[in-house]
Structure formats: C-alpha cells, structure tokens
C-alpha positions as CSV (number, residue, x, y, z in Angstrom):
1,M,106.5,128.9,118.1
2,P,103.3,127.9,116.5
3,M,103.2,125.2,113.4
4,D,102.1,125.9,109.7
5,A,99.1,123.6,108.7
6,G,101.5,123.4,105.3
7,D,104.0,121.6,108.0
8,I,101.8,119.3,109.4
9,E,100.5,118.0,106.5
10,R,103.8,118.0,105.1
11,L,105.0,115.5,107.9
12,I,101.9,113.3,108.2
13,R,102.7,112.8,103.8
14,E,106.6,111.9,104.0
15,A,105.2,109.3,107.1
16,L,102.2,108.0,105.2
17,P,102.9,108.7,101.3
18,D,98.9,107.6,100.2
19,A,97.3,109.8,102.8
20,N,94.6,112.3,102.2
21,V,95.6,114.9,104.1
22,E,93.0,117.8,105.0
23,I,94.2,120.4,107.9
24,Q,92.0,123.1,109.5
25,D,93.5,125.7,111.4
26,L,90.9,126.0,114.6
27,R,91.4,129.2,116.0
28,G,93.5,130.8,113.3
29,D,96.2,131.1,116.1
30,G,98.5,128.0,114.4
31,D,98.6,126.2,117.4
32,H,95.1,124.5,117.7
33,Y,94.1,122.5,114.2
34,A,92.2,119.7,113.5
35,A,92.9,117.1,110.7
36,I,91.3,114.3,108.7
37,V,93.8,112.0,107.5
38,V,92.8,108.7,105.2
39,S,95.5,106.4,104.5
40,E,95.6,102.6,103.6
41,A,98.5,102.1,106.0
42,F,95.5,102.6,109.1
43,R,93.8,99.7,107.5
44,G,93.2,96.3,110.0
45,K,94.8,99.2,113.1
46,S,92.8,100.1,116.1
47,R,92.0,104.0,116.3
48,V,94.6,104.5,118.9
49,Q,97.0,103.1,116.7
50,Q,96.0,104.9,113.9
51,H,96.7,108.3,115.9
52,Q,100.0,107.2,117.2
53,M,101.3,106.4,113.4
54,V,100.4,110.2,112.9
55,Y,101.7,111.3,116.4
56,Q,105.2,109.7,114.7
57,A,104.6,111.4,111.6
58,L,104.6,114.7,113.4
59,Q,108.4,113.9,114.8
60,G,107.7,115.1,118.6
61,R,106.3,118.3,117.8
62,M,103.2,117.5,119.9
63,G,102.8,119.3,122.7
64,G,105.8,121.6,122.0
65,E,105.2,123.7,118.3
66,L,102.1,121.5,118.3
67,H,99.9,122.6,120.9
68,A,96.8,120.8,120.1
69,L,95.7,118.4,117.2
70,A,92.1,117.0,117.3
71,L,92.2,113.6,115.2
72,Q,90.1,111.7,112.3
73,T,91.9,109.2,110.7
74,S,90.7,106.0,109.1
75,A,91.2,103.6,106.4
76,P,90.0,104.6,103.0
77,D,86.6,103.2,101.8
78,A,86.8,99.8,99.9
C-alpha cells in the first residue's frame, strides 16, 4: 500500500522537529516521491549521513510502503 506525502512529512518532522520539509509526488502514484529536507541537525554531516537520518526517520518503510524517494538534504544557510 503506497504512502501518503503527509505521512512522509510527519515522520521526518517527528525525527527532525526543526526541519523544513517539502514533498512532491513525482508520478501521482503514491510510490515515487522527491523530498527536500533542511535541518540544523544536518550541519557538519556528510550527504550520506544526512540521507541516513531521513531513512531512519521513515522507520523501515523505504523499499516497502515507499518505493522511491529522491532526497535533497542540507543544513540551513547561516
């Protein structure tokens, strides 16, 4: 069963409360999303570490309920 964009955003915000999160359904199928996540928690972390933090926030749903998620992550501009 596909995930709703609101559920993705909620899970990310629960793990990263300060995050600015934008979710886009790329195909309209509830299976392929793009997310832009900006959080102070990413500062000093590599891009891989930032993406791992988002995947952890999704609590194992990647590859199951959520088929594909294109991620752009960053810390806020100083």
